[in-house]
C-alpha positions as CSV (number, residue, x, y, z in Angstrom):
1,M,28.5,45.1,-62.1
2,S,30.4,45.0,-58.9
3,E,28.8,45.7,-55.5
4,D,30.6,49.1,-55.3
5,E,29.5,50.1,-58.8
6,S,25.9,49.1,-58.0
7,S,26.0,51.1,-54.7
8,H,27.4,54.1,-56.5
9,S,24.8,53.8,-59.3
10,K,22.0,53.7,-56.7
11,Q,23.4,56.7,-54.8
12,G,23.5,58.6,-58.1
13,F,19.9,57.8,-58.8
14,V,18.9,58.8,-55.3
15,Q,20.5,62.2,-55.8
16,R,18.8,62.6,-59.2
17,W,15.5,61.6,-57.7
18,K,15.8,64.0,-54.8
19,K,16.6,66.8,-57.3
20,K,13.5,65.9,-59.3
21,L,11.4,65.8,-56.1
22,G,12.7,69.2,-55.1
23,K,11.6,70.6,-58.5
24,W,8.2,69.1,-58.0
25,L,7.9,70.8,-54.5
26,Q,9.0,74.0,-56.1
27,G,6.4,73.7,-58.8
28,E,8.7,72.8,-61.7
29,I,7.0,69.4,-62.1
30,N,3.5,70.6,-62.7
31,T,1.6,67.7,-64.4
32,R,0.3,64.5,-62.9
33,E,2.1,62.5,-65.6
34,Q,5.4,63.9,-64.6
35,L,4.8,63.1,-61.0
36,Q,3.7,59.5,-61.8
37,E,6.8,59.0,-63.9
38,L,8.9,60.2,-60.9
39,L,7.2,57.8,-58.5
40,R,7.5,54.8,-60.9
41,E,11.2,55.5,-61.4
42,A,11.5,55.5,-57.6
43,Q,9.7,52.2,-57.4
44,N,11.9,50.7,-60.2
45,N,14.9,51.6,-58.1
46,N,13.5,50.2,-54.9
47,L,13.1,53.5,-53.1
48,I,9.4,52.6,-52.6
49,D,7.8,49.2,-52.9
50,V,4.9,48.3,-55.2
51,D,2.3,48.5,-52.5
52,G,3.5,52.0,-51.6
53,L,3.3,53.1,-55.3
54,V,-0.2,51.7,-55.6
55,M,-1.4,53.5,-52.6
56,I,0.2,56.8,-53.7
57,E,-1.4,56.5,-57.1
58,G,-4.7,55.6,-55.3
59,V,-4.5,58.8,-53.4
60,M,-4.0,60.7,-56.6
61,Q,-7.0,59.1,-58.2
62,V,-9.2,59.8,-55.2
63,S,-8.6,63.5,-55.7
64,E,-10.2,63.3,-59.1
65,M,-12.8,60.6,-58.7
66,P,-16.5,61.5,-58.1
67,V,-18.6,59.5,-55.6
68,R,-20.8,58.1,-58.4
69,E,-17.9,55.9,-59.5
70,V,-17.7,54.0,-56.3
71,M,-21.1,54.2,-54.7
72,V,-23.4,51.2,-54.1
73,P,-26.2,51.8,-56.6
74,R,-29.8,52.4,-55.4
75,S,-30.9,49.0,-56.7
76,Q,-28.4,47.3,-54.5
77,M,-28.9,49.3,-51.4
78,I,-30.0,47.2,-48.4
79,V,-32.5,49.3,-46.4
80,I,-34.8,49.0,-43.5
81,E,-38.3,50.3,-43.6
82,R,-39.2,52.7,-40.9
83,D,-42.4,50.8,-39.9
84,A,-40.9,47.3,-40.3
85,E,-41.7,44.7,-37.7
86,V,-38.8,43.8,-35.4
87,R,-38.4,40.3,-36.7
88,E,-38.2,41.6,-40.3
89,L,-35.6,44.2,-39.5
90,L,-33.6,41.6,-37.5
91,D,-33.6,39.3,-40.5
92,T,-32.2,42.1,-42.7
93,V,-29.5,42.9,-40.2
94,I,-28.4,39.3,-39.7
95,D,-28.6,38.3,-43.3
96,S,-26.7,41.3,-44.7
97,A,-24.1,41.4,-41.9
98,H,-23.8,45.1,-42.3
99,S,-23.3,47.6,-39.5
100,R,-25.2,50.5,-40.9
101,F,-28.6,50.7,-42.7
102,P,-30.5,53.5,-44.3
103,V,-34.0,53.7,-42.9
104,V,-36.6,54.7,-45.5
105,G,-40.3,55.8,-45.4
106,E,-42.5,55.3,-48.4
107,S,-39.7,54.6,-50.8
108,K,-35.9,54.7,-51.1
109,D,-36.1,58.4,-52.0
110,E,-37.3,59.1,-48.5
111,V,-34.3,58.3,-46.2
112,V,-35.4,59.3,-42.7
113,G,-32.1,58.3,-41.0
114,I,-29.4,55.8,-40.4
115,L,-29.7,52.8,-38.1
116,L,-26.5,51.4,-36.5
117,A,-26.5,47.8,-35.5
118,K,-24.6,48.7,-32.3
119,D,-27.5,51.1,-31.4
120,L,-30.1,48.3,-32.0
121,L,-28.5,45.5,-30.0
122,P,-28.8,47.1,-26.5
123,Q,-32.4,47.9,-27.1
124,L,-33.1,44.3,-28.1
125,S,-31.8,43.1,-24.8
126,Q,-34.6,45.1,-23.1
127,C,-37.4,43.8,-25.3
128,T,-40.1,41.5,-24.1
129,E,-40.8,38.2,-25.9
130,E,-43.1,40.0,-28.3
131,L,-40.2,42.3,-29.3
132,H,-41.9,45.6,-29.1
133,L,-39.5,48.2,-30.4
134,D,-39.7,51.5,-32.2
135,I,-36.5,52.3,-34.1
136,R,-37.3,56.0,-34.7
137,D,-35.6,57.0,-31.5
138,M,-32.4,55.2,-32.5
139,L,-32.0,56.8,-35.9
140,R,-29.0,59.0,-36.6
141,P,-29.2,61.9,-39.2
142,A,-28.5,60.8,-42.7
143,V,-25.7,62.7,-44.5
144,I,-26.8,63.6,-48.0
145,I,-24.2,64.3,-50.7
146,P,-24.3,64.9,-54.5
147,E,-23.0,62.2,-56.7
148,S,-20.5,64.7,-58.2
149,K,-18.6,65.2,-54.9
150,R,-14.9,64.2,-55.0
151,L,-13.8,61.3,-52.9
152,N,-10.9,63.2,-51.3
153,V,-13.4,65.9,-50.1
154,L,-15.8,63.2,-48.8
155,L,-13.0,61.4,-46.9
156,K,-12.1,64.6,-45.2
157,E,-15.8,65.2,-44.2
158,F,-16.1,61.6,-43.0
159,R,-13.1,62.1,-40.7
160,A,-14.3,65.4,-39.4
161,S,-17.9,64.3,-38.7
162,R,-17.0,60.7,-37.7
163,N,-19.7,59.5,-40.1
164,H,-19.1,56.3,-42.1
165,M,-22.0,56.4,-44.5
166,A,-23.5,59.0,-46.8
167,I,-26.6,58.9,-49.0
168,V,-25.9,59.9,-52.6
169,V,-28.5,62.0,-54.5
170,D,-28.7,62.9,-58.2
171,E,-29.2,66.3,-59.7
172,Y,-33.0,65.9,-59.2
173,G,-32.7,65.1,-55.6
174,G,-33.6,61.4,-55.9
175,V,-31.5,58.8,-54.1
176,A,-28.9,57.4,-56.5
177,G,-27.1,55.2,-54.0
178,L,-24.9,55.2,-50.9
179,V,-21.2,55.3,-50.1
180,T,-19.3,54.3,-47.1
181,I,-15.8,55.2,-45.8
182,E,-14.7,51.7,-46.7
183,D,-15.7,52.3,-50.3
184,V,-13.4,55.4,-50.4
185,L,-10.5,53.7,-48.6
186,E,-10.6,50.7,-50.9
187,Q,-9.7,53.1,-53.8
188,I,-6.4,53.7,-52.0
189,V,-5.5,50.5,-50.3
190,G,-7.4,48.0,-52.4
191,E,-10.2,45.6,-51.4
192,I,-10.7,45.4,-47.6
193,E,-11.7,41.9,-46.7
194,D,-13.8,41.0,-43.7
195,E,-13.7,38.1,-41.3
196,H,-15.6,35.8,-43.7
197,D,-12.8,36.0,-46.3
198,V,-10.5,33.1,-46.9
199,E,-6.7,33.2,-46.4
200,E,-4.9,34.6,-49.4
201,E,-3.0,31.4,-50.2
202,S,-6.2,29.3,-50.3
203,Y,-9.2,29.3,-52.6
204,I,-11.4,26.9,-50.6
205,Y,-11.5,26.7,-46.8
206,E,-13.3,24.2,-44.6
207,H,-14.8,25.8,-41.5
208,P,-16.4,23.6,-38.7
209,N,-19.9,24.2,-40.1
210,M,-19.5,25.4,-43.6
211,I,-17.2,25.5,-46.7
212,T,-16.3,28.9,-48.1
213,V,-15.0,29.5,-51.6
214,K,-13.4,32.6,-53.0
215,A,-15.2,33.9,-56.1
216,I,-11.9,34.1,-57.9
217,T,-11.4,30.3,-57.5
218,P,-10.7,28.8,-61.0
219,I,-13.5,26.7,-62.2
220,E,-11.0,23.8,-62.8
221,T,-10.0,24.0,-59.1
222,F,-13.6,24.1,-58.0
223,N,-14.4,21.0,-60.2
224,E,-11.5,19.0,-58.8
225,Y,-12.5,19.8,-55.1
226,F,-16.3,19.3,-55.4
227,H,-16.3,16.7,-58.2
228,T,-18.4,18.9,-60.4
229,N,-18.3,19.4,-64.1
230,Y,-18.9,23.1,-64.7
231,S,-17.6,24.4,-68.0
232,D,-14.8,27.0,-68.1
233,D,-15.2,27.7,-71.8
234,E,-16.7,31.1,-71.2
235,F,-15.6,32.0,-67.7
236,D,-12.4,31.2,-65.7
237,T,-13.7,31.7,-62.2
238,I,-16.6,30.3,-60.1
239,G,-17.7,33.9,-59.4
240,G,-18.0,34.7,-63.1
241,L,-20.0,31.5,-63.6
242,I,-22.4,32.4,-60.8
243,S,-22.9,35.9,-62.2
244,K,-23.5,34.6,-65.7
245,T,-26.1,32.0,-64.5
246,L,-28.0,34.6,-62.4
247,G,-27.9,37.1,-65.2
248,H,-26.7,39.9,-62.8
249,L,-24.1,40.8,-60.3
250,P,-25.1,38.9,-57.1
251,K,-25.8,40.7,-53.8
252,R,-24.8,39.4,-50.3
253,G,-27.3,36.8,-49.2
254,E,-28.4,35.8,-52.7
255,Q,-28.6,32.1,-53.3
256,L,-28.4,29.7,-56.3
257,Q,-29.0,26.0,-56.7
258,M,-27.0,24.6,-59.6
259,D,-26.5,21.0,-60.6
260,G,-26.8,19.7,-57.0
261,V,-24.7,22.4,-55.5
262,H,-26.1,25.2,-53.3
263,F,-24.4,28.6,-53.4
264,R,-24.9,31.5,-51.0
265,V,-23.1,34.8,-51.5
266,L,-21.3,35.8,-48.3
267,G,-19.4,38.8,-49.6
268,A,-20.0,41.1,-52.5
269,S,-19.4,44.8,-53.4
270,S,-21.0,47.0,-56.0
271,R,-18.3,45.8,-58.4
272,R,-17.8,42.1,-57.9
273,V,-18.5,39.0,-55.8
274,H,-15.9,38.1,-53.1
275,L,-16.9,35.1,-51.2
276,L,-19.3,32.1,-51.5
277,E,-20.7,29.5,-49.2
278,V,-21.0,26.1,-50.9
279,I,-23.2,23.2,-49.8
280,K,-23.2,19.9,-51.8
281,S,-26.1,17.5,-51.4
282,E,-25.2,14.2,-49.9
283,E,-26.4,12.1,-52.8
284,D,-24.2,14.1,-55.2
285,Q,-21.0,13.7,-53.1
286,T,-19.9,10.8,-55.3
287,A,-22.1,11.2,-58.4
288,R,-21.0,13.6,-61.1
289,P,-23.6,16.4,-61.4
290,G,-25.3,17.6,-64.7
291,A,-23.7,19.2,-67.7
292,G,-22.7,22.4,-66.1
293,A,-23.0,26.1,-66.2
294,G,-26.2,26.8,-68.0
295,A,-28.3,24.0,-66.5
296,A,-32.1,24.6,-66.9
297,E,-32.7,23.6,-63.2
298,A,-30.7,26.6,-61.9
299,Q,-32.8,28.4,-59.4
300,T,-32.3,31.7,-57.5
301,D,-33.8,33.2,-54.4
302,I,-32.9,36.0,-52.0
303,A,-32.2,35.0,-48.3
304,H,-34.6,36.8,-45.9
C-alpha cells in the first residue's frame, strides 16, 4: 500500500471512529463491551497507545470494583498498639517503611486513629534519651468504610478529604482490612514502585551496602548470578519459590534462610512480592549450596 493510500485509509478510520464516538456520547453506544471495542479499535489504529488503553480500561474497572478486591487483608495489616513503647513503635515504622499506620487498642477491631510518620518525627526530635512519648495526641481520625464501597467513589472521597488511608469493615462492623489511595491508583496505572525497586531493565542490582533482586527474576538467572542450584521445575521466578517455601505470601520485612542464602522482603503488596534483599554467606560464595527449593533447613522469621 502506498503512503497516500495508507494516509487516506487512516483518515477514513478516524472519521468512522469519530462518528462512533459521537454515537456513544449521544447514548447510542450503551454497553461497556461496545465502548471497549471502540477503544481497542482506536488503539489498533494508533489513535491511542497501549498504555493509554490500559489506563482507560482501568478507570472503567474501578467504577465497578468493590474495595474488598484490592484492600490489604486484616491478617497483613501492620498496626501500632496505642500503648506501645516508643522503641517498639519505632521498630515497626522503620522495618515496614510505611508512612501511615492504624493505631489499635485491645485488638485490630478497635482502631483508635491513624499515625503518620511525618507527625511522629518532629516529636522524636524533642524527646529525652529515655524517649518519653505519648502518641495519642498525634493521632488523626480513622476513615471507616464498608468493604462493598466502589473504588471510584472512594477515590473521589480521598481527593475531597485529602486522606490517603481508610479502614475497611465487614457487614458485622469488624475490621476486614485497609485500603490506601495507592491501592486504588494501581488499578488504573499499574503497580507503583518505590525507591527500593530495581530499574526495569535489570533483575539484580548491586547497591553500595546491599544486593536487591526483583521477585520476578527467573530462577535460572538467579542461579547463574549467585551460583545457587534452586530448582525451577515448579516455579519460574525467585518470588514464587520464596512464597512456596514459606507456605504463604510474604510480607514486607519477612526473612528466610535457604541453602546458605538469606532473603529479606523489601517490597510486597497484598497480591504479590515485589523486591528482595539477598545476602550470601562468605563460605558459600564459591561452594554450591544444597539441593534447592524445599531444603529442610529453610527457616523463617519476622523482622522486628
